[in-house]
DRENPA-3360 file (N, C-alpha, C; in nm, 2 decimals, always signed):
BEGIN
1 = TPKQKEKV = +0.70/-0.25/-2.11/+0.84/-0.27/-2.17/+0.91/-0.33/-2.08 ~ +0.98/-0.38/-2.12/+1.07/-0.44/-2.03/+1.15/-0.37/-1.94 ~ +1.18/-0.22/-1.95/+1.21/-0.16/-1.82/+1.12/-0.09/-1.69 ~ +0.96/-0.11/-1.76/+0.86/-0.06/-1.66/+0.85/-0.23/-1.59 ~ +0.84/-0.33/-1.66/+0.84/-0.45/-1.59/+0.96/-0.48/-1.51 ~ +1.04/-0.46/-1.52/+1.22/-0.40/-1.39/+1.16/-0.32/-1.31 ~ +1.12/-0.21/-1.34/+1.03/-0.12/-1.19/+0.94/-0.16/-1.13 ~ +0.84/-0.23/-1.21/+0.72/-0.29/-1.07/+0.78/-0.41/-0.98;
9 = RERAELDT = +0.88/-0.48/-1.07/+0.97/-0.57/-0.97/+1.05/-0.52/-0.87 ~ +1.05/-0.42/-0.86/+1.17/-0.34/-0.76/+1.06/-0.30/-0.67 ~ +0.95/-0.24/-0.75/+0.86/-0.20/-0.64/+0.81/-0.29/-0.56 ~ +0.79/-0.40/-0.60/+0.73/-0.56/-0.56/+0.78/-0.60/-0.37 ~ +0.93/-0.57/-0.42/+0.99/-0.64/-0.32/+0.97/-0.61/-0.20 ~ +1.01/-0.69/-0.09/+0.92/-0.64/+0.07/+1.07/-0.68/+0.12 ~ +1.12/-0.60/+0.25/+1.22/-0.54/+0.33/+1.17/-0.64/+0.44 ~ +1.24/-0.79/+0.42/+1.18/-0.85/+0.52/+1.24/-0.83/+0.67;
17 = SKMMQLMD = +1.33/-0.80/+0.67/+1.37/-0.72/+0.81/+1.29/-0.63/+0.85 ~ +1.21/-0.54/+0.79/+1.11/-0.44/+0.88/+0.96/-0.47/+0.89 ~ +0.96/-0.60/+0.81/+0.80/-0.70/+0.84/+0.82/-0.76/+1.00 ~ +0.98/-0.83/+1.00/+1.00/-0.89/+1.14/+0.98/-0.77/+1.24 ~ +1.05/-0.64/+1.22/+0.98/-0.55/+1.33/+0.88/-0.50/+1.37 ~ +0.79/-0.52/+1.24/+0.65/-0.48/+1.25/+0.57/-0.58/+1.37 ~ +0.62/-0.72/+1.31/+0.56/-0.87/+1.34/+0.61/-0.83/+1.48 ~ +0.72/-0.87/+1.52/+0.77/-0.84/+1.64/+0.69/-0.70/+1.76;
25 = WFVTESGH = +0.66/-0.63/+1.67/+0.57/-0.47/+1.79/+0.40/-0.50/+1.80 ~ +0.39/-0.58/+1.68/+0.25/-0.62/+1.71/+0.24/-0.73/+1.84 ~ +0.32/-0.83/+1.80/+0.34/-0.96/+1.87/+0.36/-0.89/+2.04 ~ +0.47/-0.81/+2.06/+0.50/-0.80/+2.20/+0.47/-0.66/+2.29 ~ +0.42/-0.56/+2.16/+0.41/-0.47/+2.21/+0.30/-0.36/+2.24 ~ +0.22/-0.41/+2.10/+0.11/-0.32/+2.03/-0.02/-0.37/+2.11 ~ -0.02/-0.48/+2.19/-0.16/-0.48/+2.30/-0.26/-0.52/+2.21 ~ -0.27/-0.52/+2.07/-0.37/-0.54/+2.01/-0.47/-0.73/+2.00;
33 = PAYANVTR = -0.55/-0.71/+2.07/-0.59/-0.88/+2.11/-0.59/-0.97/+1.98 ~ -0.58/-0.90/+1.88/-0.53/-1.03/+1.77/-0.42/-1.06/+1.76 ~ -0.33/-1.06/+1.81/-0.18/-1.04/+1.83/-0.17/-1.15/+1.97 ~ -0.25/-1.13/+2.07/-0.27/-1.18/+2.18/-0.20/-1.31/+2.17 ~ -0.24/-1.42/+2.11/-0.16/-1.54/+2.11/-0.10/-1.60/+1.97 ~ -0.05/-1.49/+1.96/+0.00/-1.55/+1.81/+0.17/-1.57/+1.87 ~ +0.26/-1.66/+1.81/+0.39/-1.66/+1.81/+0.44/-1.58/+1.76 ~ +0.55/-1.49/+1.78/+0.66/-1.44/+1.68/+0.71/-1.54/+1.59;
41 = PSECPQPV = +0.72/-1.48/+1.48/+0.76/-1.56/+1.40/+0.92/-1.53/+1.40 ~ +1.01/-1.64/+1.35/+1.15/-1.64/+1.37/+1.21/-1.60/+1.23 ~ +1.14/-1.59/+1.11/+1.14/-1.53/+0.96/+1.06/-1.50/+0.88 ~ +1.08/-1.45/+0.81/+0.96/-1.40/+0.70/+1.04/-1.43/+0.56 ~ +0.99/-1.52/+0.52/+1.07/-1.55/+0.36/+1.03/-1.43/+0.25 ~ +1.10/-1.46/+0.18/+1.09/-1.31/+0.09/+1.03/-1.40/-0.02 ~ +0.87/-1.28/-0.05/+0.76/-1.35/-0.18/+0.84/-1.38/-0.31 ~ +0.79/-1.46/-0.36/+0.82/-1.46/-0.50/+0.72/-1.44/-0.57;
49 = VMEDKENA = +0.77/-1.36/-0.66/+0.68/-1.25/-0.77/+0.66/-1.36/-0.88 ~ +0.51/-1.39/-0.94/+0.54/-1.49/-1.06/+0.49/-1.36/-1.13 ~ +0.46/-1.42/-1.23/+0.49/-1.30/-1.36/+0.53/-1.45/-1.50 ~ +0.40/-1.39/-1.56/+0.45/-1.50/-1.76/+0.57/-1.42/-1.83 ~ +0.62/-1.52/-1.89/+0.72/-1.51/-1.97/+0.69/-1.38/-2.07 ~ +0.79/-1.29/-2.10/+0.76/-1.18/-2.22/+0.73/-1.26/-2.36 ~ +0.65/-1.19/-2.39/+0.57/-1.24/-2.53/+0.51/-1.15/-2.60 ~ +0.49/-1.13/-2.73/+0.47/-1.04/-2.80/+0.27/-0.98/-2.73;
57 = NNTDNEMN = +0.25/-1.07/-2.66/+0.12/-1.02/-2.62/+0.15/-0.94/-2.52 ~ +0.24/-0.93/-2.39/+0.23/-0.87/-2.29/+0.39/-0.80/-2.26 ~ +0.46/-0.77/-2.39/+0.58/-0.66/-2.40/+0.59/-0.59/-2.45 ~ +0.57/-0.49/-2.47/+0.58/-0.33/-2.54/+0.74/-0.30/-2.61 ~ +0.76/-0.23/-2.72/+0.91/-0.19/-2.73/+0.89/-0.03/-2.68 ~ +1.04/-0.02/-2.63/+1.01/+0.09/-2.57/+1.01/+0.22/-2.71 ~ +0.96/+0.30/-2.64/+0.90/+0.39/-2.77/+0.95/+0.54/-2.71 ~ +0.92/+0.58/-2.61/+0.93/+0.68/-2.53/+1.01/+0.70/-2.44;
65 = PEVEHTFA = +1.14/+0.63/-2.37/+1.20/+0.64/-2.27/+1.15/+0.71/-2.13 ~ +1.18/+0.84/-2.22/+1.15/+0.95/-2.09/+0.99/+0.93/-2.00 ~ +0.90/+0.91/-2.10/+0.75/+0.88/-2.02/+0.76/+0.74/-1.97 ~ +0.77/+0.63/-2.08/+0.79/+0.49/-1.98/+0.87/+0.48/-1.86 ~ +0.97/+0.53/-1.86/+1.07/+0.53/-1.72/+0.98/+0.63/-1.60 ~ +0.90/+0.69/-1.60/+0.75/+0.77/-1.49/+0.67/+0.69/-1.43 ~ +0.66/+0.68/-1.31/+0.55/+0.60/-1.26/+0.51/+0.72/-1.17 ~ +0.39/+0.76/-1.19/+0.34/+0.92/-1.12/+0.28/+0.83/-1.03;
73 = APSYHFAS = +0.29/+0.91/-0.94/+0.22/+0.85/-0.75/+0.07/+0.88/-0.75 ~ +0.03/+0.75/-0.72/-0.15/+0.80/-0.71/-0.19/+0.92/-0.64 ~ -0.29/+0.96/-0.68/-0.42/+1.08/-0.60/-0.47/+1.02/-0.50 ~ -0.46/+1.05/-0.40/-0.62/+1.05/-0.27/-0.70/+1.13/-0.25 ~ -0.78/+1.11/-0.30/-0.93/+1.18/-0.27/-1.04/+1.16/-0.12 ~ -1.08/+1.23/-0.04/-1.11/+1.18/+0.04/-1.27/+1.23/+0.00 ~ -1.38/+1.18/+0.02/-1.48/+1.22/-0.01/-1.53/+1.32/+0.12 ~ -1.48/+1.38/+0.18/-1.58/+1.49/+0.27/-1.46/+1.64/+0.23;
81 = NHDPNEDT = -1.57/+1.74/+0.27/-1.49/+1.87/+0.22/-1.40/+1.90/+0.38 ~ -1.33/+1.83/+0.42/-1.23/+1.87/+0.57/-1.11/+1.77/+0.50 ~ -1.02/+1.84/+0.54/-0.88/+1.77/+0.52/-0.84/+1.70/+0.62 ~ -0.77/+1.56/+0.57/-0.74/+1.49/+0.73/-0.69/+1.55/+0.82 ~ -0.69/+1.52/+0.91/-0.58/+1.56/+1.06/-0.56/+1.43/+1.13 ~ -0.43/+1.44/+1.21/-0.41/+1.36/+1.28/-0.50/+1.29/+1.37 ~ -0.60/+1.37/+1.45/-0.65/+1.34/+1.55/-0.81/+1.27/+1.48 ~ -0.86/+1.38/+1.38/-0.97/+1.30/+1.35/-1.01/+1.28/+1.24;
89 = GVYETNQK = -0.94/+1.25/+1.15/-0.90/+1.16/+0.96/-0.97/+1.31/+0.91 ~ -1.06/+1.27/+0.84/-1.18/+1.36/+0.73/-1.26/+1.42/+0.80 ~ -1.31/+1.38/+0.96/-1.44/+1.44/+1.04/-1.41/+1.56/+1.11 ~ -1.49/+1.65/+1.11/-1.47/+1.76/+1.18/-1.45/+1.77/+1.31 ~ -1.49/+1.65/+1.39/-1.43/+1.64/+1.54/-1.42/+1.49/+1.59 ~ -1.37/+1.47/+1.71/-1.35/+1.30/+1.73/-1.45/+1.24/+1.74 ~ -1.56/+1.30/+1.82/-1.67/+1.21/+1.83/-1.75/+1.18/+1.73 ~ -1.74/+1.23/+1.58/-1.76/+1.19/+1.48/-1.65/+1.14/+1.39;
97 = FVSSMLDR = -1.57/+1.14/+1.41/-1.43/+1.00/+1.40/-1.48/+0.91/+1.45 ~ -1.53/+0.92/+1.58/-1.51/+0.77/+1.66/-1.67/+0.68/+1.63 ~ -1.79/+0.76/+1.60/-1.88/+0.69/+1.57/-1.86/+0.64/+1.44 ~ -1.76/+0.75/+1.35/-1.79/+0.65/+1.21/-1.71/+0.54/+1.20 ~ -1.59/+0.50/+1.33/-1.55/+0.37/+1.32/-1.61/+0.28/+1.36 ~ -1.67/+0.32/+1.45/-1.78/+0.19/+1.55/-1.88/+0.15/+1.44 ~ -1.94/+0.26/+1.40/-2.05/+0.23/+1.30/-2.00/+0.18/+1.14 ~ -1.86/+0.15/+1.08/-1.82/+0.15/+0.99/-1.87/+0.17/+0.87;
105 = TMPTLLVS = -1.92/+0.32/+0.88/-1.91/+0.41/+0.76/-1.78/+0.53/+0.73 ~ -1.70/+0.47/+0.75/-1.56/+0.54/+0.70/-1.60/+0.58/+0.56 ~ -1.47/+0.70/+0.55/-1.49/+0.78/+0.39/-1.48/+0.73/+0.31 ~ -1.53/+0.71/+0.18/-1.48/+0.65/+0.04/-1.35/+0.68/+0.02 ~ -1.25/+0.64/-0.01/-1.13/+0.67/-0.04/-1.15/+0.68/-0.23 ~ -1.10/+0.78/-0.30/-1.08/+0.76/-0.44/-0.95/+0.74/-0.44 ~ -0.91/+0.67/-0.56/-0.77/+0.65/-0.54/-0.78/+0.63/-0.74 ~ -0.65/+0.72/-0.77/-0.65/+0.78/-0.95/-0.50/+0.73/-0.99;
113 = GGEYA = -0.44/+0.69/-1.03/-0.27/+0.72/-1.07/-0.26/+0.80/-1.16 ~ -0.18/+0.82/-1.22/-0.10/+0.95/-1.26/-0.09/+0.90/-1.44 ~ -0.10/+0.97/-1.47/-0.12/+0.92/-1.65/-0.08/+0.83/-1.75 ~ +0.06/+0.75/-1.67/+0.15/+0.63/-1.73/+0.14/+0.50/-1.59 ~ +0.08/+0.59/-1.53/+0.12/+0.44/-1.40/+0.10/+0.31/-1.45;
% end
């Protein structure tokens, strides 16, 4: 519906000032080797969202505004029987967490949207 498209456009907006702060931090403070020789950009252009013009094939009439204006947040499920924590992720120990990162065997993250997302 047109209202749903409007909500999606709002969610697709990028706060360029926050993006610049992140880039500045990565380049000047993070110490990450991928940013070692990167020059901090002077600006971050606002992305342009490209979309098709509304037509009968991509736009519906609103039938139930209460439902159609609801966007449920996605659910995240980790493929392990341990809840994630700040130190070890979904692993029982730091050693298992580090081993997984080094071996690139991170757990599968299953994502599912809400009923109307």
